[in-house]
Gaussian input, Z-matrix of N, CA and C with variables (Angstrom, degrees):
# hf/3-21g

backbone

0 1
 N
 C     1     B1
 C     2     B2     1     A1
 N     3     B3     2     A2     1     D1
 C     4     B4     3     A3     2     D2
 C     5     B5     4     A4     3     D3
 N     6     B6     5     A5     4     D4
 C     7     B7     6     A6     5     D5
 C     8     B8     7     A7     6     D6
 N     9     B9     8     A8     7     D7
 C    10    B10     9     A9     8     D8
 C    11    B11    10    A10     9     D9
 N    12    B12    11    A11    10    D10
 C    13    B13    12    A12    11    D11
 C    14    B14    13    A13    12    D12
 N    15    B15    14    A14    13    D13
 C    16    B16    15    A15    14    D14
 C    17    B17    16    A16    15    D15
 N    18    B18    17    A17    16    D16
 C    19    B19    18    A18    17    D17
 C    20    B20    19    A19    18    D18
 N    21    B21    20    A20    19    D19
 C    22    B22    21    A21    20    D20
 C    23    B23    22    A22    21    D21
 N    24    B24    23    A23    22    D22
 C    25    B25    24    A24    23    D23
 C    26    B26    25    A25    24    D24
 N    27    B27    26    A26    25    D25
 C    28    B28    27    A27    26    D26
 C    29    B29    28    A28    27    D27
 N    30    B30    29    A29    28    D28
 C    31    B31    30    A30    29    D29
 C    32    B32    31    A31    30    D30
 N    33    B33    32    A32    31    D31
 C    34    B34    33    A33    32    D32
 C    35    B35    34    A34    33    D33
 N    36    B36    35    A35    34    D34
 C    37    B37    36    A36    35    D35
 C    38    B38    37    A37    36    D36
 N    39    B39    38    A38    37    D37
 C    40    B40    39    A39    38    D38
 C    41    B41    40    A40    39    D39
 N    42    B42    41    A41    40    D40
 C    43    B43    42    A42    41    D41
 C    44    B44    43    A43    42    D42
 N    45    B45    44    A44    43    D43
 C    46    B46    45    A45    44    D44
 C    47    B47    46    A46    45    D45
 N    48    B48    47    A47    46    D46
 C    49    B49    48    A48    47    D47
 C    50    B50    49    A49    48    D48
 N    51    B51    50    A50    49    D49
 C    52    B52    51    A51    50    D50
 C    53    B53    52    A52    51    D51
 N    54    B54    53    A53    52    D52
 C    55    B55    54    A54    53    D53
 C    56    B56    55    A55    54    D54
 N    57    B57    56    A56    55    D55
 C    58    B58    57    A57    56    D56
 C    59    B59    58    A58    57    D57
 N    60    B60    59    A59    58    D58
 C    61    B61    60    A60    59    D59
 C    62    B62    61    A61    60    D60
 N    63    B63    62    A62    61    D61
 C    64    B64    63    A63    62    D62
 C    65    B65    64    A64    63    D63
 N    66    B66    65    A65    64    D64
 C    67    B67    66    A66    65    D65
 C    68    B68    67    A67    66    D66
 N    69    B69    68    A68    67    D67
 C    70    B70    69    A69    68    D68
 C    71    B71    70    A70    69    D69
 N    72    B72    71    A71    70    D70
 C    73    B73    72    A72    71    D71
 C    74    B74    73    A73    72    D72
 N    75    B75    74    A74    73    D73
 C    76    B76    75    A75    74    D74
 C    77    B77    76    A76    75    D75
 N    78    B78    77    A77    76    D76
 C    79    B79    78    A78    77    D77
 C    80    B80    79    A79    78    D78
 N    81    B81    80    A80    79    D79
 C    82    B82    81    A81    80    D80
 C    83    B83    82    A82    81    D81
 N    84    B84    83    A83    82    D82
 C    85    B85    84    A84    83    D83
 C    86    B86    85    A85    84    D84
 N    87    B87    86    A86    85    D85
 C    88    B88    87    A87    86    D86
 C    89    B89    88    A88    87    D87
 N    90    B90    89    A89    88    D88
 C    91    B91    90    A90    89    D89
 C    92    B92    91    A91    90    D90
 N    93    B93    92    A92    91    D91
 C    94    B94    93    A93    92    D92
 C    95    B95    94    A94    93    D93
 N    96    B96    95    A95    94    D94
 C    97    B97    96    A96    95    D95
 C    98    B98    97    A97    96    D96
 N    99    B99    98    A98    97    D97
 C   100   B100    99    A99    98    D98
 C   101   B101   100   A100    99    D99
 N   102   B102   101   A101   100   D100
 C   103   B103   102   A102   101   D101
 C   104   B104   103   A103   102   D102
 N   105   B105   104   A104   103   D103
 C   106   B106   105   A105   104   D104
 C   107   B107   106   A106   105   D105
 N   108   B108   107   A107   106   D106
 C   109   B109   108   A108   107   D107
 C   110   B110   109   A109   108   D108
 N   111   B111   110   A110   109   D109
 C   112   B112   111   A111   110   D110
 C   113   B113   112   A112   111   D111
 N   114   B114   113   A113   112   D112
 C   115   B115   114   A114   113   D113
 C   116   B116   115   A115   114   D114
 N   117   B117   116   A116   115   D115
 C   118   B118   117   A117   116   D116
 C   119   B119   118   A118   117   D117
 N   120   B120   119   A119   118   D118
 C   121   B121   120   A120   119   D119
 C   122   B122   121   A121   120   D120
 N   123   B123   122   A122   121   D121
 C   124   B124   123   A123   122   D122
 C   125   B125   124   A124   123   D123
 N   126   B126   125   A125   124   D124
 C   127   B127   126   A126   125   D125
 C   128   B128   127   A127   126   D126
 N   129   B129   128   A128   127   D127
 C   130   B130   129   A129   128   D128
 C   131   B131   130   A130   129   D129
 N   132   B132   131   A131   130   D130
 C   133   B133   132   A132   131   D131
 C   134   B134   133   A133   132   D132
 N   135   B135   134   A134   133   D133
 C   136   B136   135   A135   134   D134
 C   137   B137   136   A136   135   D135
 N   138   B138   137   A137   136   D136
 C   139   B139   138   A138   137   D137
 C   140   B140   139   A139   138   D138
 N   141   B141   140   A140   139   D139
 C   142   B142   141   A141   140   D140
 C   143   B143   142   A142   141   D141
 N   144   B144   143   A143   142   D142
 C   145   B145   144   A144   143   D143
 C   146   B146   145   A145   144   D144
 N   147   B147   146   A146   145   D145
 C   148   B148   147   A147   146   D146
 C   149   B149   148   A148   147   D147
 N   150   B150   149   A149   148   D148
 C   151   B151   150   A150   149   D149
 C   152   B152   151   A151   150   D150
 N   153   B153   152   A152   151   D151
 C   154   B154   153   A153   152   D152
 C   155   B155   154   A154   153   D153
 N   156   B156   155   A155   154   D154
 C   157   B157   156   A156   155   D155
 C   158   B158   157   A157   156   D156
 N   159   B159   158   A158   157   D157
 C   160   B160   159   A159   158   D158
 C   161   B161   160   A160   159   D159
 N   162   B162   161   A161   160   D160
 C   163   B163   162   A162   161   D161
 C   164   B164   163   A163   162   D162
 N   165   B165   164   A164   163   D163
 C   166   B166   165   A165   164   D164
 C   167   B167   166   A166   165   D165
 N   168   B168   167   A167   166   D166
 C   169   B169   168   A168   167   D167
 C   170   B170   169   A169   168   D168
 N   171   B171   170   A170   169   D169
 C   172   B172   171   A171   170   D170
 C   173   B173   172   A172   171   D171
 N   174   B174   173   A173   172   D172
 C   175   B175   174   A174   173   D173
 C   176   B176   175   A175   174   D174
 N   177   B177   176   A176   175   D175
 C   178   B178   177   A177   176   D176
 C   179   B179   178   A178   177   D177
 N   180   B180   179   A179   178   D178
 C   181   B181   180   A180   179   D179
 C   182   B182   181   A181   180   D180
 N   183   B183   182   A182   181   D181
 C   184   B184   183   A183   182   D182
 C   185   B185   184   A184   183   D183
 N   186   B186   185   A185   184   D184
 C   187   B187   186   A186   185   D185
 C   188   B188   187   A187   186   D186
 N   189   B189   188   A188   187   D187
 C   190   B190   189   A189   188   D188
 C   191   B191   190   A190   189   D189

   B1=1.4664
   B2=1.5217
   B3=1.3234
   B4=1.4558
   B5=1.5419
   B6=1.3345
   B7=1.4472
   B8=1.4976
   B9=1.3437
   B10=1.4483
   B11=1.5265
   B12=1.3250
   B13=1.4422
   B14=1.5203
   B15=1.3291
   B16=1.4632
   B17=1.5003
   B18=1.3163
   B19=1.4712
   B20=1.5406
   B21=1.2941
   B22=1.4264
   B23=1.5278
   B24=1.3188
   B25=1.4832
   B26=1.5068
   B27=1.3418
   B28=1.4865
   B29=1.5197
   B30=1.3150
   B31=1.4567
   B32=1.5223
   B33=1.3259
   B34=1.4627
   B35=1.5195
   B36=1.3119
   B37=1.4718
   B38=1.5149
   B39=1.3125
   B40=1.4643
   B41=1.4963
   B42=1.3313
   B43=1.4717
   B44=1.5592
   B45=1.3181
   B46=1.4475
   B47=1.5344
   B48=1.2999
   B49=1.4767
   B50=1.4929
   B51=1.3128
   B52=1.4598
   B53=1.5228
   B54=1.3481
   B55=1.4655
   B56=1.5700
   B57=1.3451
   B58=1.4401
   B59=1.5160
   B60=1.3385
   B61=1.4518
   B62=1.5540
   B63=1.2897
   B64=1.5113
   B65=1.5028
   B66=1.3598
   B67=1.4446
   B68=1.5281
   B69=1.3264
   B70=1.4744
   B71=1.5037
   B72=1.3367
   B73=1.4298
   B74=1.5181
   B75=1.3449
   B76=1.4297
   B77=1.5178
   B78=1.3365
   B79=1.4708
   B80=1.4875
   B81=1.3790
   B82=1.4742
   B83=1.5062
   B84=1.3274
   B85=1.4861
   B86=1.5085
   B87=1.3403
   B88=1.4366
   B89=1.5715
   B90=1.3252
   B91=1.4492
   B92=1.5341
   B93=1.3264
   B94=1.4726
   B95=1.5291
   B96=1.3367
   B97=1.4923
   B98=1.4819
   B99=1.3412
   B100=1.4537
   B101=1.5153
   B102=1.3076
   B103=1.4715
   B104=1.4976
   B105=1.3372
   B106=1.4404
   B107=1.5060
   B108=1.3338
   B109=1.4673
   B110=1.5167
   B111=1.2867
   B112=1.4923
   B113=1.5231
   B114=1.3383
   B115=1.4564
   B116=1.5335
   B117=1.3142
   B118=1.4684
   B119=1.5709
   B120=1.3099
   B121=1.4758
   B122=1.5184
   B123=1.3116
   B124=1.4669
   B125=1.5452
   B126=1.3157
   B127=1.4526
   B128=1.5036
   B129=1.3306
   B130=1.4671
   B131=1.5740
   B132=1.3120
   B133=1.4473
   B134=1.5114
   B135=1.3267
   B136=1.4362
   B137=1.5443
   B138=1.3031
   B139=1.4718
   B140=1.5242
   B141=1.3425
   B142=1.4417
   B143=1.5432
   B144=1.3121
   B145=1.4711
   B146=1.5231
   B147=1.3167
   B148=1.4397
   B149=1.5385
   B150=1.3262
   B151=1.4746
   B152=1.5419
   B153=1.3235
   B154=1.4621
   B155=1.5636
   B156=1.3070
   B157=1.4522
   B158=1.5124
   B159=1.3073
   B160=1.4397
   B161=1.5341
   B162=1.3482
   B163=1.4573
   B164=1.5320
   B165=1.3519
   B166=1.4676
   B167=1.5247
   B168=1.3327
   B169=1.4729
   B170=1.5270
   B171=1.3387
   B172=1.4883
   B173=1.4921
   B174=1.3497
   B175=1.4581
   B176=1.5117
   B177=1.3541
   B178=1.4432
   B179=1.5008
   B180=1.3475
   B181=1.4544
   B182=1.5198
   B183=1.3268
   B184=1.4703
   B185=1.5200
   B186=1.2545
   B187=1.4577
   B188=1.5292
   B189=1.3225
   B190=1.4522
   B191=1.5096
   A1=108.02
   A2=116.75
   A3=122.61
   A4=109.22
   A5=114.68
   A6=122.33
   A7=110.93
   A8=117.20
   A9=121.96
   A10=114.15
   A11=118.81
   A12=123.18
   A13=109.87
   A14=114.88
   A15=120.33
   A16=107.33
   A17=115.75
   A18=121.96
   A19=109.39
   A20=117.16
   A21=124.46
   A22=111.86
   A23=117.42
   A24=123.85
   A25=114.27
   A26=117.17
   A27=118.75
   A28=110.89
   A29=115.15
   A30=119.99
   A31=111.50
   A32=115.71
   A33=121.92
   A34=115.94
   A35=117.37
   A36=120.49
   A37=110.04
   A38=117.39
   A39=122.78
   A40=111.30
   A41=117.74
   A42=120.79
   A43=109.75
   A44=115.28
   A45=121.11
   A46=108.62
   A47=117.96
   A48=123.86
   A49=108.82
   A50=116.61
   A51=123.40
   A52=111.42
   A53=117.03
   A54=120.87
   A55=107.87
   A56=113.44
   A57=120.25
   A58=106.47
   A59=117.27
   A60=121.70
   A61=106.11
   A62=114.45
   A63=119.72
   A64=107.50
   A65=115.90
   A66=120.65
   A67=111.93
   A68=113.36
   A69=121.41
   A70=107.92
   A71=118.64
   A72=122.62
   A73=109.76
   A74=119.03
   A75=120.66
   A76=115.55
   A77=117.08
   A78=119.81
   A79=112.90
   A80=116.71
   A81=119.07
   A82=113.46
   A83=118.18
   A84=120.98
   A85=109.83
   A86=115.85
   A87=119.74
   A88=108.78
   A89=118.80
   A90=121.08
   A91=115.09
   A92=117.53
   A93=120.84
   A94=113.24
   A95=117.12
   A96=120.79
   A97=111.21
   A98=117.66
   A99=124.00
   A100=110.04
   A101=115.59
   A102=123.45
   A103=106.42
   A104=118.76
   A105=122.05
   A106=110.45
   A107=114.82
   A108=121.26
   A109=107.36
   A110=116.16
   A111=119.83
   A112=107.49
   A113=114.60
   A114=119.42
   A115=111.60
   A116=117.06
   A117=121.61
   A118=105.42
   A119=114.37
   A120=119.79
   A121=113.45
   A122=116.71
   A123=121.62
   A124=112.72
   A125=117.97
   A126=120.73
   A127=115.82
   A128=119.80
   A129=121.39
   A130=109.62
   A131=117.80
   A132=121.13
   A133=113.94
   A134=117.72
   A135=120.50
   A136=112.05
   A137=116.13
   A138=120.20
   A139=109.39
   A140=116.82
   A141=121.70
   A142=110.31
   A143=116.72
   A144=122.07
   A145=110.56
   A146=118.69
   A147=124.13
   A148=111.46
   A149=114.80
   A150=118.12
   A151=111.95
   A152=116.49
   A153=121.29
   A154=110.78
   A155=117.23
   A156=120.40
   A157=110.91
   A158=118.81
   A159=125.85
   A160=113.58
   A161=114.51
   A162=120.77
   A163=113.74
   A164=116.12
   A165=120.72
   A166=114.42
   A167=116.45
   A168=119.99
   A169=111.30
   A170=115.29
   A171=121.97
   A172=111.68
   A173=118.19
   A174=120.70
   A175=109.28
   A176=115.04
   A177=122.18
   A178=108.10
   A179=113.67
   A180=118.70
   A181=108.18
   A182=117.59
   A183=119.37
   A184=110.75
   A185=116.71
   A186=122.71
   A187=106.66
   A188=118.76
   A189=121.37
   A190=110.15
   D1=131.32
   D2=-177.96
   D3=-105.99
   D4=140.84
   D5=172.80
   D6=-103.05
   D7=101.66
   D8=-176.25
   D9=-91.02
   D10=14.33
   D11=179.30
   D12=-64.70
   D13=142.77
   D14=168.16
   D15=-98.17
   D16=120.52
   D17=-172.59
   D18=-106.62
   D19=145.63
   D20=177.58
   D21=-53.24
   D22=136.16
   D23=-178.87
   D24=-80.12
   D25=-9.09
   D26=178.47
   D27=-63.52
   D28=138.68
   D29=-176.93
   D30=-56.49
   D31=126.68
   D32=177.32
   D33=82.80
   D34=-5.83
   D35=-178.11
   D36=-89.83
   D37=136.66
   D38=178.80
   D39=-118.76
   D40=12.75
   D41=-176.08
   D42=-74.77
   D43=157.38
   D44=176.73
   D45=-65.86
   D46=140.55
   D47=178.06
   D48=-74.86
   D49=143.14
   D50=175.69
   D51=-126.52
   D52=-7.50
   D53=-177.28
   D54=-139.82
   D55=157.57
   D56=168.27
   D57=-110.52
   D58=130.15
   D59=173.41
   D60=-102.81
   D61=110.60
   D62=-174.48
   D63=-93.45
   D64=135.41
   D65=-178.92
   D66=-150.91
   D67=171.76
   D68=-178.99
   D69=-157.41
   D70=132.65
   D71=171.88
   D72=-95.15
   D73=102.29
   D74=-173.73
   D75=-62.30
   D76=-15.27
   D77=178.72
   D78=-76.57
   D79=-22.61
   D80=-177.19
   D81=-129.09
   D82=-9.70
   D83=-178.79
   D84=-115.99
   D85=145.97
   D86=172.81
   D87=-65.29
   D88=156.62
   D89=-175.58
   D90=-58.95
   D91=-26.39
   D92=-179.32
   D93=-87.88
   D94=-9.52
   D95=178.48
   D96=-70.26
   D97=136.11
   D98=176.76
   D99=-124.71
   D100=128.83
   D101=174.11
   D102=-105.28
   D103=152.26
   D104=-178.00
   D105=-132.77
   D106=129.15
   D107=164.88
   D108=-106.63
   D109=144.20
   D110=174.64
   D111=-95.35
   D112=145.53
   D113=-176.67
   D114=-139.35
   D115=143.87
   D116=172.35
   D117=-85.58
   D118=172.15
   D119=178.29
   D120=-55.74
   D121=-37.03
   D122=-177.29
   D123=-70.87
   D124=-32.87
   D125=-172.03
   D126=-106.70
   D127=-3.46
   D128=-174.51
   D129=-59.32
   D130=-43.46
   D131=-178.50
   D132=-69.09
   D133=-39.37
   D134=179.73
   D135=-68.29
   D136=-38.06
   D137=177.20
   D138=-66.66
   D139=-41.21
   D140=177.03
   D141=-59.26
   D142=-49.46
   D143=-179.05
   D144=-58.99
   D145=-44.34
   D146=177.82
   D147=-55.97
   D148=-48.30
   D149=-178.92
   D150=-73.14
   D151=-39.37
   D152=-178.31
   D153=-63.64
   D154=-35.17
   D155=179.59
   D156=-64.62
   D157=-23.56
   D158=-179.28
   D159=-98.67
   D160=-2.65
   D161=-178.23
   D162=75.87
   D163=22.61
   D164=-177.29
   D165=-100.48
   D166=-24.60
   D167=-172.43
   D168=-68.36
   D169=138.57
   D170=175.78
   D171=-113.05
   D172=-53.96
   D173=-178.45
   D174=-170.07
   D175=163.37
   D176=169.06
   D177=-113.80
   D178=142.09
   D179=177.32
   D180=-133.72
   D181=148.65
   D182=176.34
   D183=-63.96
   D184=145.86
   D185=174.88
   D186=-90.40
   D187=119.74
   D188=-178.42
   D189=-113.08

C-alpha cells in the first residue's frame, strides 16, 4: 500500500500540504532551477519568511 499524500515540510508537521513554497539558492542553483517545499495553511507563511530572510524565496502557489 502506497501513501501518496503530500505532507507539509515544516519540522514536526504531518498535515496535508495545501501550498507549494517555491525557492532557489542562487549560490548553488542556476537561476532557472526551482526547489519546492510543501506547506499546510498554518506553516506557509513561516516557511516563506524563513526562505525570504535568506534571499531564497520566489513565490507561493496553491497545491491543486
